[in-house]
C-alpha positions, -999 to +999 in steps of 0.1 A: +298-829-339+289-799-318+268-772-332+278-735-332+252-728-306+267-753-282+302-739-289+291-704-282+272-714-250+303-732-237+326-703-247+305-674-233+307-682-196+344-689-197+357-658-214+331-632-204+356-610-186+379-611-216+351-601-239+343-572-216+379-561-216+382-563-254+350-544-258+361-517-233+395-514-250+379-510-285+355-484-272+383-465-255+403-467-288+374-454-308+370-426-283+406-416-285+405-417-323+374-394-323+390-370-298+421-368-320+400-362-350+379-335-334+411-318-321+426-318-356+394-304-371+395-276-345+432-269-352+426-267-389+395-245-384+416-221-363+444-221-388+419-213-416+405-184-397+439-170-389+450-173-426+418-156-437+423-128-412+459-123-423+448-122-460+421-097-453+445-075-434+469-076-464+441-068-488+430-039-465+466-025-465+468-028-503+435-010-507+446+017-484+478+022-503+461+022-537+435+047-525+462+070-511+481+068-544+449+076-564+440+105-542+476+118-544+474+116-582+441+134-583+455+161-560+485+165-583+464+168-614+440+193-597+470+214-586+484+213-621+451+223-637+447+251-611+482+265-620+475+262-657+442+280-652+458+308-632+484+311-659+462+308-691+427+317-678+398+307-700+421+299-729+432+267-711+425+236-732+430+206-710+428+182-740+459+198-755+479+196-724+510+175-727+508+162-692+501+125-694+487+122-659+462+149-666+449+132-697+446+099-679+430+112-648+406+139-661+379+133-686+368+165-703+332+164-714+316+187-739+290+213-728+262+189-735+276+164-710+274+135-736+302+116-752+296+105-788 
C-alpha cells in the first residue's frame, strides 16, 4: 500500500502544468467576480446619489411653493387689514373680523404682550 505522501510525490511532477492552469483559471474567475461586484456597487452608489438629488430637488420645489403660498396669504391679510383700518380707523377690532384667513394668520396680542 502506498502512502499519501508517495501518491502526491508521483502526482505532482506529472500534472504540474494542469495545476498551474487550474490555479490561474480560478484566480481569473475570482478577479472577474470581484470586478463585477465592484462595478455593481459603483452603479448602485451612483443610483442612490441620483435618487437623493432628485428627492432633494423635489423637496426644494415643494418648500418654495409652500413659502410662496404663505407669503401670498400674509400679503392678502395685511392688505385686508390695511383696507379695514382705512375704513374704520382705530375702531377696527381684528378679533371680531369675519374673515377666516385673518383670524388664522394674525395673532392679536393684548397691550401687555402676554397671552394668558
